KEZAMAR-772438 format. One record per residue (C-alpha): x, y, z; residue in three letters. Coordinates in steps of 0.05 Angstrom, whole numbers, padded with zeros to 5 digits, always signed. Layout:
<pts>
XYZALA;...
</pts>
This chain:
<pts>
+01459-01168-00323GLN;+01400-01192-00286VAL;+01370-01154-00231GLN;+01325-01183-00181LEU;+01275-01157-00134VAL;+01236-01194-00078GLU;+01170-01177-00052SER;+01116-01207-00004GLY;+01145-01228+00059GLY;+01117-01205+00123GLY;+01095-01233+00190LEU;+01050-01290+00192VAL;+01023-01341+00242GLN;+01045-01420+00244ALA;+01004-01452+00195GLY;+00989-01395+00152GLY;+01015-01380+00074SER;+01056-01323+00039LEU;+01073-01315-00031ARG;+01134-01291-00047LEU;+01156-01259-00114SER;+01218-01242-00151CYS;+01218-01189-00206ALA;+01278-01198-00257ALA;+01297-01149-00306SER;+01342-01165-00368GLY;+01331-01210-00426ARG;+01353-01275-00411THR;+01306-01288-00356PHE;+01270-01344-00392SER;+01334-01378-00405ASN;+01358-01381-00333GLY;+01346-01433-00278ARG;+01323-01390-00218MET;+01328-01409-00141GLY;+01300-01385-00080TRP;+01346-01391-00016PHE;+01334-01369+00054ARG;+01378-01350+00113GLN;+01361-01347+00186ALA;+01396-01309+00243PRO;+01460-01346+00260GLY;+01451-01398+00199LYS;+01488-01405+00135GLU;+01443-01391+00073ARG;+01406-01453+00047GLU;+01373-01473-00014PHE;+01298-01477-00015VAL;+01272-01482-00090ALA;+01292-01482-00157GLY;+01264-01482-00225ILE;+01281-01489-00296SER;+01279-01436-00347GLY;+01217-01468-00379SER;+01191-01473-00309GLY;+01177-01553-00324SER;+01225-01581-00272ILE;+01225-01562-00201ALA;+01263-01585-00142SER;+01260-01575-00063TYR;+01293-01577+00000ALA;+01265-01631+00039ASP;+01247-01587+00088SER;+01200-01555+00051VAL;+01176-01610+00005LYS;+01100-01615+00001GLY;+01091-01546+00036ARG;+01125-01499-00017PHE;+01111-01486-00091ILE;+01161-01449-00139ILE;+01131-01428-00207SER;+01146-01374-00256ARG;+01118-01332-00307ASP;+01163-01315-00364ASN;+01122-01264-00394ALA;+01127-01223-00326LYS;+01199-01242-00316ASN;+01176-01261-00247THR;+01187-01322-00203VAL;+01141-01340-00146TYR;+01146-01381-00081LEU;+01082-01400-00053GLN;+01097-01419+00026MET;+01035-01462+00060ASN;+01035-01488+00126SER;+01090-01445+00152LEU;+01129-01461+00215LYS;+01167-01418+00260PRO;+01233-01451+00234GLU;+01215-01422+00163ASP;+01232-01355+00195THR;+01288-01324+00152ALA;+01303-01272+00100VAL;+01289-01301+00029TYR;+01328-01290-00032TYR;+01319-01304-00103CYS;+01378-01322-00145ALA;+01391-01333-00220ARG;+01436-01393-00238LEU;+01491-01378-00291ASN;+01491-01435-00338SER;+01559-01427-00361LEU;+01593-01434-00288SER;+01536-01469-00257SER;+01538-01414-00200VAL;+01483-01374-00174TYR;+01510-01305-00195ASP;+01455-01255-00187ALA;+01417-01245-00123TRP;+01360-01201-00096GLY;+01362-01157-00035GLN;+01320-01210+00000GLY;+01252-01207+00035THR;+01239-01220+00111GLN;+01189-01275+00129VAL;+01170-01280+00203THR;+01130-01338+00226VAL;+01097-01334+00301SER;+01076-01393+00342SER;
</pts>
């Protein structure tokens, strides 16, 4: 079982940057695709970015493409989300999650970290 703990959230002005981290425990971390999701108040959780187990393939939601970068360090069991040119509409709780390769479902989630972007 993988346990995930996010950190790095906070309050930032529009145009600023933050880097989120997701520390994972578990021997299968390096094999699993990881993702970042977010949920704003009153809205459904949405996909932000995903990265393959090796880190060689990344994907992004259109809303963050060109501004956010997902990466991972398997030696440190950590996945990152570098967020640049932040906008007020990026305000949300950000979650990392691990994709179960058998079910193709994200079945392990962190507790989330709050990101607030002021205008």
